[in-house]
C-alpha positions as CSV (number, residue, x, y, z in Angstrom):
1,M,18.1,53.8,-8.9
2,R,15.3,55.3,-6.9
3,R,15.5,58.8,-5.2
4,S,13.2,60.4,-2.7
5,G,14.4,63.6,-1.2
6,N,17.7,62.9,0.5
7,R,17.4,59.2,0.2
8,R,19.1,57.1,-2.4
9,S,18.5,53.5,-3.3
10,V,19.7,50.9,-5.7
11,D,17.9,47.5,-5.6
12,G,19.3,45.5,-2.7
13,V,21.4,48.4,-1.4
14,S,20.8,50.7,1.5
15,E,18.9,53.9,1.4
16,S,20.6,56.9,3.1
17,S,19.5,60.1,4.7
18,F,22.0,62.8,5.7
19,Y,21.8,65.0,8.8
20,K,23.7,67.7,10.7
21,T,23.3,68.1,14.4
22,E,23.3,71.5,16.3
23,R,27.0,70.8,17.2
24,G,28.0,70.3,13.6
25,T,28.2,66.5,13.5
26,I,27.3,65.1,10.1
27,F,25.8,61.7,10.0
28,R,24.0,59.4,7.6
29,L,21.3,56.9,8.5
30,K,21.2,53.9,6.3
31,E,18.2,51.6,6.0
32,D,18.4,48.3,4.1
33,D,15.6,46.5,2.2
34,E,14.7,44.7,5.4
35,G,14.4,47.8,7.5
36,R,17.6,47.4,9.5
37,L,19.2,50.8,10.4
38,S,22.9,51.8,10.7
39,V,24.5,55.1,11.5
40,E,27.8,56.5,10.1
41,L,29.5,59.6,11.2
42,L,31.6,61.9,9.0
43,Q,35.0,62.3,10.6
44,T,37.3,64.6,8.6
45,S,36.9,62.9,5.2
46,L,35.9,59.4,6.3
47,W,32.7,57.8,7.2
48,V,32.9,55.7,10.4
49,Q,30.4,53.5,12.1
50,G,28.4,55.4,14.7
51,P,26.2,54.4,17.6
52,I,22.7,53.3,16.6
53,G,21.3,55.6,19.3
54,M,22.2,58.6,17.0
55,A,19.3,57.5,14.7
56,G,17.0,59.3,17.1
57,L,18.7,62.6,16.5
58,R,17.2,62.8,13.1
59,V,13.9,63.9,14.7
60,A,15.4,66.4,17.1
61,P,14.3,70.0,16.5
62,T,18.0,71.1,16.4
63,T,19.0,68.6,13.7
64,T,18.7,69.6,10.1
65,K,18.4,67.3,7.1
66,L,21.0,68.1,4.4
67,T,20.0,69.4,1.0
68,E,20.9,67.5,-2.1
69,R,23.5,70.2,-2.9
70,Q,25.1,69.7,0.6
71,I,25.1,65.9,0.1
72,Q,26.9,66.2,-3.2
73,S,29.8,68.0,-1.5
74,L,30.3,65.2,1.0
75,P,32.9,62.4,0.5
76,Q,31.6,59.1,-0.7
């Protein structure tokens, strides 16, 4: 397993980064080995597929990247 900041990877499996928007929406951005992106939103205690357009929110000044400690408290 490889770790870099808030990203996790196991060979052949997606890497994920976790974010929280100004309005409190928590989402994770996954990138597979071929560079394809997908977005999942945390709704209550479940991760659901989100719109790919949310990937751009990760660079918004009002979006924060979650810390490792915050990520550990999220459901799998």
